[in-house]
C-alpha positions as CSV (number, residue, x, y, z in Angstrom):
1,T,0.3,0.2,-0.4
2,I,1.1,3.1,-1.0
3,S,0.4,5.8,2.1
4,N,-0.5,9.6,2.1
5,M,2.6,12.1,2.3
6,P,1.8,14.1,5.1
7,I,1.5,17.5,4.1
8,A,3.3,20.4,6.7
9,P,2.3,24.1,5.6
10,L,5.3,26.3,7.2
11,F,4.7,29.6,8.2
12,E,7.8,32.0,8.8
13,T,7.4,35.3,8.0
14,L,5.3,37.7,10.1
15,D,2.5,38.1,7.9
16,D,2.3,33.8,7.5
17,L,2.6,33.2,11.2
18,D,-0.2,36.2,11.6
19,N,-2.3,34.2,9.2
20,A,-1.4,30.7,10.0
21,A,-4.7,29.8,12.0
22,Q,-6.7,30.9,9.2
23,C,-5.2,29.2,6.5
24,I,-4.8,25.7,8.6
25,R,-8.7,26.3,9.2
26,H,-9.6,26.5,5.6
27,L,-7.4,23.7,4.9
28,L,-9.2,21.8,7.3
29,S,-12.5,23.1,6.0
30,L,-11.8,20.8,2.8
31,P,-14.0,17.5,2.7
32,W,-11.1,15.7,0.6
33,Y,-7.8,16.7,2.8
34,R,-9.7,15.9,5.9
35,G,-10.3,12.6,4.2
36,Y,-6.7,12.6,2.8
37,C,-4.9,13.7,6.5
38,H,-6.2,11.3,8.4
39,G,-7.2,12.9,11.5
40,G,-3.4,14.0,11.7
41,Q,-1.9,17.7,10.6
42,M,1.7,18.9,11.1
43,V,2.2,22.2,10.9
44,M,6.2,23.9,10.7
45,I,6.9,26.6,12.6
46,G,9.8,29.1,10.8
47,Y,12.4,30.5,13.1
48,S,15.1,32.0,10.5
49,D,13.2,34.4,8.4
50,S,10.4,35.4,10.7
51,A,13.5,36.9,12.8
52,K,15.2,38.4,9.9
53,D,11.8,39.8,9.0
54,A,11.1,41.9,12.1
55,G,13.9,41.1,15.1
56,W,14.0,38.1,17.4
57,M,11.6,39.7,20.1
58,A,8.5,40.4,17.6
59,A,9.3,37.2,15.9
60,G,9.3,35.1,19.1
61,W,6.0,36.3,20.2
62,A,4.6,35.6,16.6
63,Q,5.5,32.4,16.7
64,Y,3.7,31.8,20.1
65,R,0.6,33.4,19.3
66,A,0.2,31.2,15.7
67,M,1.0,28.1,17.4
68,E,-1.8,28.9,20.2
69,E,-4.2,29.7,17.4
70,V,-3.3,26.9,15.6
71,T,-3.3,24.3,18.4
72,A,-7.3,25.5,18.8
73,V,-8.3,25.5,15.4
74,C,-6.5,21.7,15.2
75,A,-8.5,20.9,18.6
76,E,-11.7,22.3,17.6
77,A,-11.4,20.4,14.5
78,D,-10.5,17.1,16.3
79,V,-7.5,16.7,14.5
80,R,-4.4,15.6,15.7
81,L,-1.8,18.5,15.5
82,T,1.7,18.0,15.4
83,L,4.2,21.6,15.6
84,F,7.2,21.2,13.6
85,H,10.1,23.5,15.1
86,G,12.2,25.1,12.0
87,R,15.2,25.7,14.4
88,G,18.7,26.6,13.2
89,G,22.0,26.5,15.9
90,T,21.7,30.4,16.9
91,I,19.8,32.0,19.2
92,G,18.0,34.1,16.5
93,R,17.4,31.2,14.4
94,G,15.3,29.7,17.1
95,G,18.4,27.8,18.8
96,G,19.1,27.5,22.8
97,P,18.6,25.3,25.6
98,A,15.8,22.5,24.1
99,H,15.0,21.7,27.0
100,A,13.4,25.2,28.0
101,A,12.1,26.2,24.7
102,I,9.9,23.0,24.6
103,L,8.6,24.1,28.0
104,S,8.1,27.6,26.8
105,Q,5.6,26.6,24.0
106,P,1.9,27.8,24.6
107,P,0.5,25.2,27.3
108,G,-1.3,22.3,24.8
109,S,1.0,22.8,21.9
110,V,3.0,19.9,23.1
111,N,0.7,17.2,23.4
112,N,2.6,14.1,23.0
113,R,4.1,14.9,19.8
114,L,6.8,17.1,18.8
115,R,9.1,17.3,15.9
116,V,12.2,19.6,15.6
117,T,15.2,20.2,13.1
118,E,18.8,19.8,14.1
119,Q,21.0,22.0,12.0
120,G,25.0,22.4,11.0
121,E,27.2,21.7,13.7
122,M,24.6,21.4,16.5
123,I,23.7,17.7,14.4
124,R,27.8,17.0,15.5
125,F,27.1,18.8,19.0
126,K,24.1,16.7,20.1
127,F,24.4,13.3,18.2
128,G,27.9,13.4,17.1
129,F,28.9,10.1,20.1
130,P,26.4,7.8,21.1
131,Q,26.4,8.5,24.6
132,V,25.8,12.3,24.0
133,A,23.3,11.2,21.5
134,V,21.0,9.1,24.0
135,Q,21.3,11.8,26.6
136,S,20.1,14.5,23.4
137,L,16.8,12.6,23.0
138,M,16.4,12.0,26.6
139,L,16.6,15.5,27.0
140,Y,13.7,16.0,23.9
141,A,11.6,12.9,25.4
142,S,11.4,14.4,29.2
143,A,10.5,17.7,28.2
144,T,7.6,16.6,26.3
145,L,6.2,14.7,28.5
146,E,6.8,17.5,31.2
147,A,5.5,19.7,28.9
148,T,2.4,17.2,27.7
149,L,1.4,16.4,31.5
150,L,2.5,19.7,33.1
151,P,1.9,22.4,31.0
152,P,2.6,25.9,31.3
153,P,0.4,28.6,32.8
154,V,-1.8,30.3,30.0
155,P,-0.3,33.9,30.1
156,K,-2.3,36.8,31.9
157,Q,-3.9,39.0,30.0
158,E,-1.5,41.7,30.7
159,W,1.3,39.9,29.7
160,R,0.2,39.4,26.5
161,E,-0.6,43.3,26.1
162,V,2.8,44.1,27.5
163,M,4.0,41.6,25.2
164,D,2.3,43.2,22.4
165,Q,3.8,46.2,23.0
166,L,6.9,44.8,23.3
167,S,6.9,43.0,20.0
168,A,5.8,46.6,18.4
169,D,8.2,48.6,20.1
170,S,11.1,46.1,19.6
171,V,9.9,45.8,15.4
172,K,9.8,49.3,14.8
173,V,13.7,50.1,16.2
174,Y,14.4,46.8,14.5
175,R,13.1,47.8,10.7
176,G,14.0,51.6,11.5
177,I,17.5,50.6,11.5
178,V,17.8,47.6,9.2
179,R,15.4,48.6,6.5
180,E,15.2,52.6,6.8
181,E,18.7,53.4,7.7
182,P,20.2,54.2,4.0
183,D,23.4,53.6,5.2
184,F,22.6,50.1,6.8
185,V,23.7,47.8,3.9
186,P,26.7,49.2,3.0
187,Y,28.2,49.2,6.6
188,F,27.2,45.4,7.1
189,R,28.6,44.8,4.0
190,A,32.0,46.7,5.1
191,V,32.3,45.7,8.7
192,T,30.9,41.9,8.2
193,P,32.6,39.0,5.9
194,E,29.5,38.5,4.6
195,M,30.6,39.2,1.4
196,E,33.5,36.3,1.2
197,L,31.2,34.1,2.9
198,G,29.7,33.5,-0.7
199,K,32.8,32.5,-1.8
200,L,33.5,29.8,0.8
201,P,32.0,26.3,1.0
202,L,29.9,26.6,3.8
203,G,26.5,25.3,3.4
204,S,24.3,23.8,1.4
205,R,22.7,26.5,-0.4
206,P,23.7,30.1,-2.1
207,A,24.4,32.9,0.5
208,K,22.0,34.7,-1.3
209,R,18.6,34.1,-3.2
210,K,19.3,36.8,-5.7
211,P,22.7,37.9,-6.4
212,D,22.2,41.9,-6.7
213,G,19.3,41.9,-3.8
214,G,20.0,43.9,0.1
215,V,19.6,42.0,3.1
216,E,15.8,41.0,2.7
217,S,17.6,38.8,-0.5
218,L,20.2,37.3,2.0
219,R,19.1,33.7,3.6
220,A,18.9,33.5,7.5
221,I,22.3,31.7,7.9
222,P,24.4,34.2,6.4
223,W,22.8,37.0,7.8
224,I,23.2,35.6,11.3
225,F,26.6,34.2,11.1
226,A,28.0,37.3,9.7
227,W,27.4,39.4,12.7
228,T,28.4,36.3,14.6
229,Q,31.7,36.5,13.5
230,I,32.5,40.0,14.7
231,R,30.6,39.3,17.7
232,L,28.1,41.9,17.3
233,M,25.1,39.3,17.3
234,L,22.6,42.2,16.2
235,P,20.0,40.0,14.9
236,T,19.4,38.7,18.0
237,W,19.3,42.1,20.1
238,L,18.6,44.8,18.4
239,G,15.2,46.5,19.3
240,C,14.9,44.8,22.5
241,G,16.8,47.2,24.9
242,E,14.6,50.3,23.7
243,A,11.4,47.8,23.6
244,L,11.8,46.8,27.6
245,E,13.0,50.4,28.4
246,N,9.5,51.8,27.5
247,A,7.9,49.1,29.4
248,V,9.5,50.1,32.1
249,N,9.4,53.6,31.7
250,N,5.6,53.1,30.8
251,G,4.9,51.4,34.2
252,N,4.9,47.9,33.8
253,R,8.3,46.9,35.4
254,D,6.1,45.0,38.3
255,V,4.3,43.3,35.3
256,L,8.1,42.1,33.4
257,E,8.9,41.2,36.7
258,A,6.2,38.8,37.3
259,M,6.5,37.4,33.7
260,M,10.0,36.6,34.0
261,A,9.2,34.9,37.5
262,D,5.8,33.1,36.0
263,W,6.0,32.4,32.7
264,P,8.4,30.1,31.2
265,F,7.8,31.6,27.7
266,F,9.6,35.3,28.7
267,K,12.0,33.5,31.2
268,A,13.5,31.0,28.4
269,R,13.4,35.0,26.2
270,L,15.3,36.9,28.3
271,E,17.9,34.1,29.7
272,M,18.6,33.7,25.8
273,L,18.8,37.0,25.7
274,E,21.5,37.4,28.2
275,M,23.6,34.3,26.4
276,V,23.7,36.7,23.4
277,F,24.9,39.4,25.1
278,T,27.4,37.6,27.2
279,K,28.8,36.7,23.7
280,T,28.9,39.6,22.2
281,D,32.4,42.0,22.4
282,A,31.7,45.6,21.4
283,Q,35.4,46.4,21.6
284,L,36.3,43.4,18.8
285,A,33.3,44.8,16.5
286,R,35.0,48.3,17.0
287,Y,38.5,47.2,15.9
288,Y,36.7,45.7,12.6
289,E,35.1,48.8,11.6
290,D,38.8,50.6,12.3
291,Q,40.1,48.1,9.7
292,L,37.1,48.0,7.0
293,V,34.9,50.8,7.1
294,P,35.2,53.9,5.5
295,D,34.6,56.9,7.7
296,H,31.7,58.4,6.2
297,L,29.8,55.0,7.1
298,R,31.2,55.0,11.2
299,Y,28.7,57.0,12.9
300,L,26.3,53.5,12.0
301,G,28.8,51.3,13.9
302,E,28.9,53.8,17.3
303,K,24.9,53.9,16.9
304,L,24.8,50.1,17.5
305,R,27.2,49.9,20.1
306,R,25.4,52.2,22.1
307,M,22.2,50.3,21.6
308,L,23.9,47.0,22.8
309,S,25.2,48.8,25.7
310,S,21.9,50.5,26.8
311,A,20.3,47.0,26.2
312,I,22.8,45.2,28.5
313,E,22.5,47.7,31.1
314,V,18.0,47.7,30.5
315,L,18.9,43.7,31.1
316,L,21.0,44.1,34.1
317,D,18.6,46.6,35.7
318,L,15.5,44.4,35.0
319,K,17.7,41.1,36.7
320,E,18.8,43.1,39.8
321,G,22.0,41.7,39.2
322,D,25.5,43.2,38.4
323,E,26.9,40.6,36.0
324,L,24.9,38.5,32.7
325,M,24.7,34.9,33.4
326,S,25.0,35.2,36.9
327,A,22.7,32.7,37.6
328,H,24.2,30.1,35.2
329,P,27.4,30.0,36.5
330,Q,28.5,27.0,34.5
331,N,27.6,28.2,31.5
332,K,29.2,31.8,31.8
333,E,32.3,30.1,32.8
334,A,32.0,27.9,29.5
335,I,31.8,31.2,27.6
336,G,34.6,33.0,29.4
337,L,37.3,29.7,28.7
338,R,36.7,29.9,25.1
339,N,36.8,33.7,24.8
340,P,40.4,33.7,25.3
341,Y,40.9,31.3,22.4
342,T,38.2,32.9,19.6
343,D,39.6,36.4,20.6
344,P,42.9,36.4,18.7
345,L,41.0,34.9,15.7
346,N,38.9,37.6,15.5
347,F,41.9,40.2,15.0
348,L,43.5,38.2,12.9
349,Q,40.3,37.8,10.6
350,A,39.5,41.8,10.5
351,E,43.6,42.1,9.5
352,L,42.8,39.2,6.5
353,L,39.7,40.7,5.1
354,Q,41.5,44.3,4.9
355,R,44.5,42.2,3.0
356,V,41.7,40.4,1.0
357,R,39.8,43.7,-0.3
358,S,42.7,45.7,-0.6
359,H,44.2,42.8,-3.2
360,E,40.6,42.8,-4.7
361,K,40.9,46.3,-5.1
362,M,43.9,46.6,-6.3
363,A,43.5,43.3,-9.3
364,G,40.1,43.9,-9.6
365,E,36.7,41.6,-8.1
366,D,37.5,39.0,-10.0
367,A,41.3,38.5,-9.1
368,E,42.0,35.3,-7.6
369,V,43.0,35.7,-3.9
370,G,46.1,33.3,-2.7
371,E,45.6,29.9,-1.5
372,E,47.6,30.9,1.5
373,L,45.4,33.7,2.2
374,E,42.0,32.0,1.3
375,Q,42.8,28.9,3.4
376,A,43.5,31.3,6.2
377,M,40.7,33.0,6.0
378,M,38.6,29.9,5.9
379,I,40.1,28.6,9.6
380,T,39.6,32.0,11.4
381,I,35.6,31.4,10.2
382,A,35.4,28.0,11.0
383,G,37.4,28.8,14.5
384,I,35.3,32.1,15.5
385,A,32.1,29.9,14.6
386,A,33.3,27.0,17.1
387,G,34.4,29.6,19.9
388,M,30.7,31.1,19.8
389,R,29.3,27.3,19.6
390,N,27.1,28.6,16.5
391,T,27.2,28.9,12.4
392,G,23.6,29.2,11.9
């Protein structure tokens, strides 16, 4: 017998996520399709392009709402729902501690069933050795059982209202920089190794969907990867600081503290943001700028570094702590141990980028860069990615 191939609609951009429930409701209203799916429906939630489209904070809330609404639609239709999480390795692509991520899903959405992707170096980290693979699978299984038997609380209405405002504020700041700042793309291309990534055999697909497009044409992996390489991690935190600061200034500090204490979704968000901040290094990003960016674009780097510093201060103030990741000393120590080995690679990479670009400028963009220079560049890229524990 031939079984019907399961259909898994993918919802990834902000608009797609907002319309996911309507789409699934219409799909399940088709009699022939109800017969085809045999009472089960898989829905894929995309993390990468939604974060690139709207920023990490707004994308996370849109994903949560979409999962809530799709869960309700499938329950009404008496259809078994399996949510398929298209997670990457980095926080900006849905990555992060799997156990916390599963337990922070909307109540009822993890109902004995879960499907996730593991990509890139995360396959090796989580399944590269038999004992580690067993431990990873046990972690997924235990979190799925816990989320099914002891689901998280339904968010209070005031939490949802604050989250709506955080989302609106963060997406405004994020798009104001990424889409509306005229010098953003030239700055991005100058300060990061984004242009060079397209020449290297790193990944199964081209770095751009359109060869001459802007940021919107980039695939999510090189978009996140390029900022990770220079230690600015911009796609994850951009807009978050302003959104949290506005919430505090509008008298919602007590609500934010209650959300951190009692809502696993929000707690996991801020803990992942804290981890990203721990991996940033504004001085190293400044070094890349000094080596690679024309003078007339450097104002933008100064602005981004001020925004990063302000965002870190806002988060520390909310946590009422003096240091990042003070509640997770083992993770903090692990990052601290890796940084001394990663930092020299950043300095070396900035120098190599400057040499490669100088060579291309003198000899033309189509000129071949020396094999040793290209090999050295690849080593720095791979080394920094390993030190950050993220490629994409």
